[in-house]
C-alpha positions in Angstrom: -0.2 -0.1 -0.4 1.4 3.3 -1.0 1.8 6.1 1.5 -0.8 8.9 1.3 -0.1 12.4 3.5 -3.2 13.7 4.1 -2.3 17.5 4.2 -1.2 17.1 0.6 -3.4 17.5 -2.6 -3.1 14.9 -5.6 -3.5 14.6 -9.1 -4.9 11.6 -11.0 -1.6 11.7 -12.6 0.1 10.9 -9.8 1.7 14.3 -8.8 1.5 15.6 -5.4 1.2 19.8 -4.6 1.6 21.2 -1.1 1.1 25.3 -0.8 4.3 26.7 0.6 4.0 29.7 3.1 4.9 32.3 0.0 2.0 31.5 -2.1 4.3 28.6 -4.2 2.9 25.5 -5.2 5.9 22.3 -4.4 5.2 19.8 -6.8 6.5 16.1 -6.7 5.6 12.9 -7.4 3.8 10.4 -5.2 4.9 6.9 -3.5 2.7 5.3 -5.7 4.2 6.8 -8.9 7.8 6.0 -7.9 7.1 2.5 -7.0 5.0 2.1 -10.7 8.6 4.2 -12.0 10.9 1.7 -10.4 14.6 2.9 -9.7 15.1 6.6 -11.4 17.9 7.3 -12.6 17.1 10.5 -14.9 15.0 13.7 -14.2 14.5 16.7 -16.9 13.1 20.0 -15.3 11.7 22.6 -16.6 13.4 26.2 -17.2 12.8 28.8 -14.6 10.5 31.4 -15.8 8.1 29.2 -18.5 4.4 28.8 -17.8 2.3 26.1 -17.8 -1.5 25.3 -17.8 -2.9 22.6 -15.5 -2.2 19.0 -17.0 0.5 20.1 -19.4 3.7 18.0 -19.5 6.2 20.0 -17.0 9.4 17.4 -17.4 10.7 13.7 -17.6 11.2 11.4 -15.1 13.2 8.1 -16.5 13.7 5.0 -14.8 15.0 1.8 -15.4 12.1 0.7 -16.8 10.7 3.2 -18.9 10.4 7.2 -19.2 7.2 8.9 -18.1 6.1 12.6 -18.4 5.2 14.4 -15.2 2.3 17.0 -15.4 1.6 20.4 -13.8 -1.4 19.9 -11.4 -2.0 23.5 -11.1 -1.1 25.8 -14.0 1.3 28.7 -13.3 5.0 30.0 -13.6 7.7 27.8 -12.8 9.7 29.6 -10.1 12.5 27.0 -8.7 13.6 23.8 -9.9 15.0 20.9 -7.5 18.7 21.0 -8.8 19.3 18.1 -6.2 16.9 15.9 -7.8 18.2 16.2 -11.2 21.7 15.4 -9.9 20.4 12.5 -7.6 17.2 11.0 -8.9 17.3 8.4 -6.4 15.7 10.7 -4.0 12.3 9.8 -5.7 12.4 6.5 -4.8 14.0 7.4 -0.9 11.6 10.4 -0.2 8.8 10.7 -2.7 7.1 13.5 -0.6 10.0 15.3 0.7 11.4 15.7 -3.0 9.7 18.4 -5.0 10.7 18.8 -8.4 9.4 22.1 -9.5 7.6 25.3 -7.9 5.1 27.0 -9.4 3.6 30.3 -8.9 -0.1 29.6 -9.4 -2.3 31.2 -11.9 -5.3 30.1 -10.9 -5.6 29.0 -7.1 -8.9 27.3 -8.5 -6.8 24.5 -9.9 -5.6 23.5 -6.6 -9.2 23.1 -5.2 -10.0 20.8 -8.0 -7.3 18.5 -6.9 -7.8 15.2 -5.5 -7.8 15.2 -1.4 -5.5 11.9 0.4 -9.1 10.0 0.7 -10.0 10.4 -3.0 -6.5 9.7 -4.3 -6.6 6.3 -2.5 -9.7 5.6 -4.1 -7.7 6.1 -7.6 -4.5 4.1 -7.0 -7.1 1.7 -5.6 -9.0 0.8 -8.8 
């Protein structure tokens, strides 16, 4: 069974979102996603300043099994990328909820409200 912290929101595409004190949104991959991917060996992150709509591909995560895009659960502008995870991709496997990939300045806070809570996300991955 996957770990699903209740303080986060989730996209059906298996990203988590955490609001930060400065209004930014941190985005990472869920425990379920990292288990499905297997050992992560490479992460391609977007450039700072790029903007995305909710649901658009933001970057790529490659594992020994496959390459998979990850998506913006909320629309906004990239204000930070986690260079540490780019250099050490297996952090996603080790600490999926402590390893954020990008931080966005949201363009529409209602995107966040549409995301799944932990209970709803658990139902999605149980299917």
